N, C-alpha and C positions, 0 to 999 in steps of 0.2 A: 537482257531478259528480265522479266519481273521476278523479284525475290520471292522464293517459296518458303513458307514456314515448315521446318523439318523437325520430325520427332526423333532426335538423335540422343545417344547415350551420353550421360555425364560422367566424367572421370571420378573414380572413387565413390560413386553413388552405390546404394545398396543393390540397385539393378545391375550395375557393372560387376559387382562382386558375385552376384548370382550367375551371370553369364560366364564369368571366368571359371566358376566352379563347374558349370555345365560343360564347358570346353574340356576341362580336365577329365571329368567323369566319362564323357563320350569317348575320349582317347583311351581311357582305362578299360571301358567296355570292349573296344576293338582289341586291345591288348589281351584281355582275359579270354575273349572269344578265340583268338589265335593260339592260346594255350589250352584250348579244348574244354573251356567252361561254357556250358550252354546259355549264352547270352546273345542278344540280337546285334551282333557285331556289324553286319552289313547294314542293318536298318538305321543305326545311329549315324551313319554317314549322311543320311538325309538331314539330320540335325546340323551337321557341319555345313551342308549346302545352304540351309536357311540362314544360319548365323553369318556365313560368308556373304550371302546376298544382302543381308541387313547392313553389315559393317562396310562392305565395299560401296554399296549404293549411297550410304550416308556420306562417305568421304568424297565420292565423285560429285554428288549433288551440292555438298557444302562448298567445294572448290569452285563449281560453276556459279553458285549463288554469290560467292564473294569475288567473282571475276578473277580468280586466281588459277583457273584450270590450265594445266600444262601436260600434254601427252608425255613429254620427256620426263618430268618429275614423277608422274603417276606410274609410268612404265618402269622406270628405274626402281622406284619404291617397291613395286610388286615383285620384280625380279630378285631384288636383294632379299626380300622376305621369303621367297620360295627357295632360292638357290643356297642361302646360307645353311640350310639343313639338307636340302636335296643332294647337293654335290657330295658332302661327307657321307650321306646315306648310301649313295650309289657306290662309292669307294668301299665302304664297310660291307656292303652286300657282296662285292667281289671278294674281299678278304675273308669273310666268314665262309663263303662258298669254297674257297681254296683250303681253308682249315678243315672244313667238312670232308672234302675230297681226300685230304692227306690222312685222315683217320678212318673214314668209312668207305672210301673209294668213290669213283665217279658216279654221278647220278644225272637225271634229266636236267638239272639246273645248268649243267655245262652248255646246254643248247641255247641258253638265254643270257650268256655273258659276253657276247660279241661287242665290238666297238660300235657297230651300227645301232644295236639296241641301247647301248650306254648313252650315246649322243641323242638318240631318238627320245629317250626318257628325260635327258637333260633339257631338251627343247620341247617337251610336253607333247610328244607324238605317240605316246603309249595309248593303245586302244584305237589308234587311227591308222598308223602304218607300221608300228612295231608293238610287240608284247611288252609287258612290264619286265624290267631288268632283274635278272636273277630270281624270277618268280616271287619278287617282293610285292605281295598282293596289294597293300595299301597305296602303292604308287598309282594305281588306276585312277583314283579320284583327282590327282593333281592336274592331269591334262584337262579334265572337265573344268576345274576351277580356273585354270589359266585362260582358256578360250572364253569363258564367261566374263573374265576380267576385261577382255577386249570388246566383246559384243555389247556389254551394258553401256559403257560411255558412248559408243557409236549410236545406240538407240536413243539415248538422252539428247545427243547432239543433232540427231535427225529432227527432233522436236524444237530445240532451242536455237539452232542455227538460223541466222537472219537471211543468208544467201541461199537461194534455191539450188545453186550448183553444189554447195556444201551438203545440203540435205540429200541430194541425189548421190553424192560421193559416199556419204556414210551409209546410205541405204544399200549401195552396191557392195560396200565392205561387209556389211552384215550378211547379205545374201551369199557372198563368196565363202565366208567363214562357216555359215550354217551348212552349206553344201559340202564343204571340206571335212567338217568334223563328223558328219553322218547323223542318221536318224536317232540313235540312242542318246547321244549327247544333246541333241535338240530337245528330246523329251525331258531330260533331266534339267534342262535350263528352266523349265516351268517350275520345278521344285526350288531352284535357286532364286527365281523371281518372286517367290512367295515372301522371302525375307526382304527383297528390294522394295516391296510395296509398303512395308511398315513405316519408313520415314515420311511417307505422304499422309499417313493416317493420324489425325489428332489424338493425343492421349486422352484417356477417360479415367475417371475415378469415382467410386461410389462413396457417398458421405459416411456410410457406416463401415468402419474398418473390418468388421467381421465378414462382411459380404466380399470385400476385396480379397481377403485371405481364402475364403471359401471358393471364390472364382479361380484363384491360382491353383488351389488344390484340385478342383474338378477338371481344370484344363490339363493339369499334370497327369491325372488319371486317364484322360482322353488320349494323351500322347502314348501312355503305356498300352492302352487298348489298341491303338492304331498300329503298334508294333506287331500285332497278331493278324493284321489285315491280309498279309501275304498268304496265310493259310487258305483263304477263300480262293486264291488264284494259283494254288500250287500246281494245278494241272494245266495252267495257261501261262507258260513262261513268256509268251509274246506280250502279255498284258501286265508284266511286272511293274510298269510305270504307275499303274492304278493304285496298288497298295502303298507304293512309295510316295505318291502324291497325297494319300491319306495321312501318312506320317508327317509330310511337309506341312499340310494344312493344319493338322492338330498342333504341331509344334509352333507354327507361326502365330496361332492364337495365344498359346502359352507365352511366347516371346513378347507379343504385344502387351499382354496383361502385366508381365513383369516390368516392362519399361514404363507402362502407364502408372502403375501403383508404387514403384520403388525408385523411380529415377530422380525424384526430388528429395530423397532421404539419404543422408550420408551414412556410410558404414560406421558402426559404433566402435569397433575395435581398431586401434591404431595399427596393429599388425594385420596386413591384408593377406591372409593365408591363401585365399582363392587365386589372387594375382600371382603368387609364387608357384602355385601348382600349375596354373595355366601357362606359365612362362616356359615350361618344357613339354607341354602337351603335344605340340607339333612334332618335336623331336621324338617323343615316345611313339607317336603314330607312325612315323616313317622308318624308325630304326629297329623296332622290336622283332619284325617278322623273320629276318634271316636267322636270328637266334631261336625263335620259336621252331623254325624248320630244322635247325640244327638239333634241338632237343627231340623233335619227332624222329629224326633219323637215328639219334642215339638210342631212344626207347625201342626202336625196331631192330636194333643191332644186338649182337652177342655181348656187347660191352655193358648193356643195361642188365644188372643183376639184382635190381631191387623189386620188391613186391609188397602187397598189402599196405599197411600204414606207413612203412618206411618209404614206399614209392611216393605216396602223397606228400610226405614231409620233404623229400628231395625236390619234388615238383614245386612246392611252395617256396622253398629256399631259392631255387633257380629263378622263379618269377620275381622275387624280391631283388635278387641280384640284377636281373634285366632292367627293372625299374630304376635302380641306382645307376646302372650303366647309361640309361637314357637321360637321367638327371645330370650326370657328369658331362655327357655330350652336349646337353642343353646349355650348361655353363660355358662350354667352349664355343658354341655356335649361336643358338637362338637368343641367348641373353645379350649378345653383342650386336644384335640387328641394328639398333639405333646408332651405335658407334660406327658401324660399317657404313650406314647411310650418310652420316655426317662426313665421314672421311671421303667417300666417293663424290658426294655433292660438292665438297670443298675442292676436290681435285678438278672437277669439271668447271667450277667457277673460276679456278686459277688459270685455265687455258685461255690464252689471249685471242679469243675468237669473238667477233661481234655477235651479241645476242640478238637474234632476229625476233620480231614480234610474232613470228609464226608459232612460237612456243606458247604464247598467251592466247586465251580463248577468243579474243576479239578477231583474230585472224580466221577462226573456225566458225564464226557466227554470221 
């Protein structure tokens, strides 16, 4: 294939730090929303979709560009990244539910703790054939992400495969997956693809730095305004994709401008705080909800004896504790993603099996 010039993020650039900060802030908004602070918790998931589309498409396209594409490597990388937090999150969801039952009695959560639902969530079937495990709300988006991870490389390989038979093969795979995951996931793939377009678009930059910053500011304002687009469609739930697309479009412009203006500028501070915050954002996203539900049950029970300012202070203290809880879990799980990758790839390489060329892209083109 002809090499394509890609607009990809540079490590430790100012743009990279901004996106790390956005990842953390988006997770924090979801967290605060589930602790009953009126923030657009659902809407910021569209930001995750666009960011995911950008980062995943960049890695896929770069691997194909460099003639290093491997379904095995790609798939294992994605599963490690997802499972290293997902599996502990599912176990903790179960444990927190049991603690809740022991204190406050059985609740409807018990209907969502079966092994079928557990393994359905582990293999990204929530929203397709099973509900989210233990009513852990944020789990819904993982099944979307997983299937998009498979569909996108297939779409790219439809274009770049040299053999017609392989083009047909990947086209059939895409059609089967789209039919399997259903209409709603198909609709939100459009939001995800907004991020996947950005690597193809050449970066731009105005000569006057003030204009660059003004453009960033105005595009950020546009993202905030787009968060209110759902109010226009509040009486039309079947059209929910339209306000969510508005958010995706607004944020994709913001993302493009951030990459264009700050990708060639290194971060000034040696301590990359956004990177440390982003390092447990996925863990915070997946593990906070069972505790939020536990607190809700506590507040609705006879054991909650606080009121007024005291109630707010307790609530803030609990939120801080939950963030620390997620941070500690992140140290045990998410932080070790790269170590686990190296370990597993090392194990697979040590297996005395002849490596077939089918792993490399040439077989698929």
